[in-house]
C-alpha positions, 0 to 999 in steps of 0.5 A, a space after each residue: 245186660 249192662 248197667 251204668 255206674 257213677 264213680 264218686 271220690 274227691 281224690 283224682 288218683 283214687 278215681 283214676 285207680 278205680 277206673 284202671 284197676 277194675 275191669 268194669 265192662 267184664 263185670 257188666 258195667 259201663 262208667 257213665 261219669 265221675 264226680 269229686 263230691 256229694 253235691 256234684 254227684 247228686 246233679 250227676 245222678 239226676 242227669 245220668 240216672 246210673 244203676 250203681 253209685 260207688 262213692 267214697 265216704 269222706 269228701 268236701 262240700 257233701 260227704 258220701 253218706 249225706 249224698 245218699 241220705 239226700 238222694 233217698 229222700 228225693 226218691 226220684 230214681 232207684 239207685 243202688 249205692 256201694 261204699 268205698 272206705 279205708 280200714 280206719 274209716 270202716 266204723 264210720 262207714 257202718 252208719 251207711 247200714 241204716 240207709 240200706 247200704 250193705 256193699 262196700 269196697 276197701 281201700 286200697 282197691 283189691 282187684 279180686 275182692 272188688 270183682 267179687 263184690 261187684 259181681 254180687 251187686 251185678 246179680 242183685 241188679 239183674 234180679 231187681 231189673 227182672 222184678 221191675 220188668 215183671 211188675 211193669 208188665 203186670 201194671 201195664 196190663 192192669 192199666 190196659 184192661 182198665 182203659 179198655 173197660 173205660 172205653 167200652 163200659 164206663 158205667 161198670 167202673 163207677 166204684 173204681 174212681 180212685 184208681 181212675 183219678 190216679 191214672 188220669 192225674 198223670 197228664 193234663 188231658 187224654 185222647 184216643 187214636 183209633 187205628 185200622 190197618 190194612 189186612 195185608 199189613 195188620 201184624 206189621 202195623 201192630 208191631 210198629 204201633 206197639 214199639 211206638 207206644 213202648 218208647 213213650 210214657 202215658 201211652 197204652 195200646 188197646 187191642 180191639 175187634 176186627 184187627 183194629 186197635 187204639 192208643 190211649 195217650 195222655 198229653 199237655 194241651 199247651 204243648 201238644 195241641 187241644 187233641 195231643 196231635 204233636 205226640 202222634 207225628 211219628 205214628 202218622 208217618 208209620 200209618 202212611 207207610 203201612 197204609 193204615 187209617 188213623 183217627 183221633 177224637 177230641 181231647 178230654 180232661 179226664 179218663 172218665 170221658 174217654 168213652 166219648 173220645 173213643 166214639 168220636 175217633 171211630 166216627 171220624 173213620 167214616 170220613 176217610 171213605 172219599 180219600 184216595 191216600 193215607 196222608 194224615 190223621 183224621 181229626 174228629 174236630 175237623 169233620 164233626 160238622 159234616 153230614 153225608 147225603 142219605 138218599 140218591 136215585 141209583 136206577 139210571 146208574 145201575 141200568 147203564 152199568 149193567 147194560 154195558 155188561 150185557 153188551 160185553 162193552 168194557 169201555 162202557 162198563 168203565 164209563 158207567 162206573 166212573 160216572 157213578 163214582 163222580 155222582 157219589 162224590 159230588 153228592 157226598 153220598 153216605 158210605 153205607 149207601 155206596 157200599 150197598 150199591 156196589 154189593 147190589 151190582 156185584 150180585 147182579 153181575 154174578 147172575 149173568 154167569 148162570 151158565 157157569 155156576 162154578 165160575 160164579 162161585 169162584 168169583 164170589 169167594 175170591 173178590 168177597 165184595 160184601 166182606 171187603 165193603 164192610 171193612 175199611 175200604 175207600 170209594 176208589 178201592 170199591 170201584 176198582 174191585 167192582 170194575 175188575 169183577 165186571 171185566 172178568 165176567 165180560 171175558 168169561 161171557 165172551 169166551 162162552 159166546 166164542 165157543 157157542 158161535 164156533 158151534 153155530 158157524 160149523 152148523 151154518 157151514 154144513 147147511 151152506 155146503 148142502 144148499 149153495 146150489 139153491 138161491 141162498 141169501 144171508 137173509 134166508 140163512 138168518 131166518 133158518 138159524 134165528 140170527 140177525 142178518 148183520 150179526 150173521 154176516 159178521 160172524 161168518 166173515 170172522 170165522 171163515 175169513 171170507 164174505 158170505 157171497 164169496 163163499 157161495 161163489 167159491 163152492 159153486 165154482 169148485 163144483 163146476 170144475 168137477 162137472 167140467 172134468 167129467 165132461 157129460 154136461 155143456 157149459 150152460 148145464 154146468 152153470 145151471 147145475 151149480 146154481 147160476 141162472 145167468 151164464 154170464 155171471 157164471 163165466 165172470 166168477 169162473 174166469 175170476 177164480 181160474 184165470 181162464 174160461 170154462 172152454 179153456 179149462 176143458 181143453 187143458 183137462 
């Protein structure tokens, strides 16, 4: 810990000697300046705010004791003084005792004695700094508790108006900046805001519920604007970087009005719902006259979105949600109604996973849209969330459908192999398995790689080849046995697949 020291002496050689003969840095001091008389030293003390002033007694214009007395009467900044005196002047210097000056250095300066005396002064300064720090923390915490009570229960402090008025008088006006961090950067945001407040006077950090907090700050309306926004510019940049929302109420002349200002700052937060970035602090005065629409028929939007989900249509789902977002923005629908709409969609979507209860539970826990919707969440973020849920549910349903269709195709293929010799059509097959003929045809082609009719011809010709090898049936009987009523059709399909006629095949085999 370092302390600042100001050296005062009208003799240049004495000043130089004090700087050279004493190892100030080693003793815990940094020389912040020098002066040649008391009047000049007063101005230096005001400007440099040293922790210690080491001053000669006898000087022109204003001597050391006059300077000490004048400064102590001003009481602007607590400063510790030490006297430098010769033996012949010591009786004169003793008068300093009435000013509480108990430390002195004798001329000529003795390095060891000076080090001992300055070491004792250093320890006194350290102890005093510690007491000041403790008192400052206690005073700050006391003020924070008072302000928090004023924000939430002002009527409980009606008997404490004297303390409130004293605090209120420190600045011409007061305001509240309400800050809602993102959950992912809550601790970082608070740390940044705390550091911001610590560097400024008349600014107090108040922790609130749900991870939010507020800055109660005093300001000068003439210099800082009617709401004191000039004092918030650096904080505005921090919030933008960390993705936190910040709002301010309307500035008030007294802390007794801070409860209303706090309410205004909270009310302004709802107007961030339709914004898509973190630019700027929302000012209550700018949005106070705006009202949201509280009614809108959402039936058509719900039907379109859920219809796309049922059809496993991802592009339709995206278009439906995009249309809903556009409608809500155009109509300035109240954020609470939009949140309820999204939550309703969320549960309707989860109902489609009734065959996958574990997956439904996992999605409900992971997305937690009811919880996120109740927090600070923009329209864009809510739409992105429900869109992600919908796409994931469609993927799950497609997987189930794929697994199910694989089992169905397997059963259908078994049936086809057992009945290909009969007059089997896709329509008849669809009736047997209770499927739409078009869907069934597409499903078989996708799973088997060939069209239904091609599959039937392939099976029949495979069977015909076996019968021809056995040689017990003529060509016409073989054609009829494998399911062809027309020999010409049998011949055409046989030659197409084996590049030869049935007779040529007989002769070769």
